[in-house]
C-alpha positions, 0 to 999 in steps of 0.5 A, a space after each residue: 723385088 727386095 734383094 738387099 735394097 732396104 733403106 736404113 731406118 725410117 728412110 725405108 718408109 719413103 722407099 716403100 711409099 715410092 714403090 707403091 707405083 711399080 712395073 711388074 715383070 710379068 705384065 710390064 704394065 704400071 700398077 699404082 697401089 695408092 689407088 687401092 684404098 685398102 693398101 693405102 689404109 694399111 700403109 698409113 696404119 703401119 707407118 703413121 698410126 697417129 695420122 688421120 688420112 683424109 681421102 680428099 688429100 689423095 690427089 696431093 699424095 699422088 703429086 707428092 709421090 710423083 715429085 719425089 720420084 722425079 727428084 730421085 730419078 732426075 736429080 730435081 732437088 728443087 722439087 723438094 724445096 717446092 714441097 717444103 714451101 707448101 709444108 714448112 717444117 719448124 726446126 728445134 734443137 733438143 737437149 741431146 743436140 738433135 734436130 726435131 721438126 714440127 709442122 708449121 701448118 697442119 700435121 699430115 702424112 706428107 709432113 711426116 714424109 718430108 720430115 723423114 726426107 730432111 732427116 735423111 739428107 742430114 744423115 747423108 743418106 738421101 743421095 743413095 736412094 735411087 730408081 732403076 732406069 729400066 723398071 723404075 724400082 726405088 732401091 737404096 744403094 749400099 755400094 762403097 762409092 754410091 755408084 749403083 745404077 740398076 735395081 739388080 744384076 740377078 733376079 734373085 726371086 720370082 718377082 725380081 728383075 735383072 735390069 743390070 744384066 739385061 742392059 749389059 746384054 742389050 749393049 753387047 748385042 748393039 755393039 756386036 750388031 754394028 761390027 757384023 
């Protein structure tokens, strides 16, 4: 289910990471790709090649993903602050008037992702990362006013889902059921 939902720049890494937990259309049963060591190794190698991931940190990575998803789904921004306390960033202004980040503690995959999140907040992009209320797919909202709610109105491909259309049909049927 890709549609035109790719996030800009490095924020796409976060969107991809959050979608390692998904609800496929055919089974409607949640799948967690982070539990697949092969998938996790490929994800880390493609996005964070300089990081050595220790599988002992897997529980922390699961918790991080769940908290970031909650932050997006329910607007619980305080969860981001909790992670920034656990994995603080040192901010430096470079000669090009750019902010650069360095880990205060250990350099790991969560630190790298927090850096991307903080950068996206600074670029006013973070609030456009959303989760579909039906299938929970995380997408980037490119709409003019940032009010997109559903992952899609049309399935678009065999793996796609038309959650917006499905919700409208359900609402219509409920409304008409009451008038009968």
